[in-house]
Rosetta silent file (secondary structure, phi, psi, omega in degrees, C-alpha in Angstrom):
SEQUENCE: RQPGPEVAEQLSIYQETLKAKTKQLKSLASEVNK
SCORE:     score description
SCORE:     0.000 S_00000001
   1 L     0.000  124.040  179.986   14.489    4.175   22.222 S_00000001
   2 L   -95.136  127.165  177.111   11.187    2.453   21.744 S_00000001
   3 L   -64.494  132.023 -176.194    9.250    3.301   18.604 S_00000001
   4 L   -76.955  174.451 -179.094    5.950    4.860   19.554 S_00000001
   5 H   -65.356  -21.951 -178.958    2.437    3.858   18.467 S_00000001
   6 H   -67.996  -28.965  177.992    2.465    6.612   15.831 S_00000001
   7 H   -67.284  -45.116  179.072    5.179    4.691   13.997 S_00000001
   8 H   -61.439  -38.805  179.743    3.024    1.580   13.900 S_00000001
   9 H   -65.090  -45.540  179.516    0.102    3.716   12.692 S_00000001
  10 H   -61.602  -36.616 -179.329    2.183    5.234    9.886 S_00000001
  11 H   -64.447  -44.420 -178.452    3.339    1.740    8.902 S_00000001
  12 H   -69.583  -33.895  174.005   -0.198    0.429    8.589 S_00000001
  13 H   -63.090  -44.836  179.007   -1.197    3.486    6.570 S_00000001
  14 H   -59.358  -43.531 -179.474    1.794    2.909    4.316 S_00000001
  15 H   -65.026  -38.609  176.716    0.825   -0.751    3.874 S_00000001
  16 H   -62.357  -43.440  179.643   -2.743    0.200    2.986 S_00000001
  17 H   -60.798  -47.021 -178.896   -1.460    2.693    0.411 S_00000001
  18 H   -59.962  -40.558  179.403    0.872    0.050   -1.010 S_00000001
  19 H   -63.228  -45.344 -179.723   -2.013   -2.431   -1.249 S_00000001
  20 H   -62.691  -41.728  179.595   -4.174    0.065   -3.065 S_00000001
  21 H   -64.108  -41.479  178.250   -1.363    0.953   -5.468 S_00000001
  22 H   -60.732  -43.113  179.518   -0.707   -2.721   -6.204 S_00000001
  23 H   -60.646  -46.605  177.326   -4.385   -3.209   -6.927 S_00000001
  24 H   -55.960  -47.806 -178.509   -4.359   -0.209   -9.278 S_00000001
  25 H   -62.977  -41.816  179.980   -1.303   -1.505  -11.084 S_00000001
  26 H   -62.949  -43.557  179.281   -2.806   -4.970  -11.461 S_00000001
  27 H   -67.879  -35.088  176.614   -6.010   -3.632  -12.953 S_00000001
  28 H   -62.592  -45.089 -179.485   -3.992   -1.382  -15.233 S_00000001
  29 H   -61.055  -42.423 -179.433   -1.933   -4.368  -16.354 S_00000001
  30 H   -68.051  -31.390  173.944   -5.025   -6.390  -17.102 S_00000001
  31 H   -62.277  -44.400 -178.336   -6.367   -3.487  -19.141 S_00000001
  32 H   -67.740  -36.250 -175.636   -3.186   -3.426  -21.212 S_00000001
  33 L   -77.321   -5.958 -178.223   -3.187   -7.222  -21.649 S_00000001
  34 L   -65.432    0.000    0.000   -6.689   -7.302  -23.155 S_00000001
């Protein structure tokens, strides 16, 4: 069974979400560290 293109699409969406969350967490952390 070959994973379809929709799987790759979901993965890239997931990675984007993860990136955004990481950015949020980092800015939150810098707020706390002030």
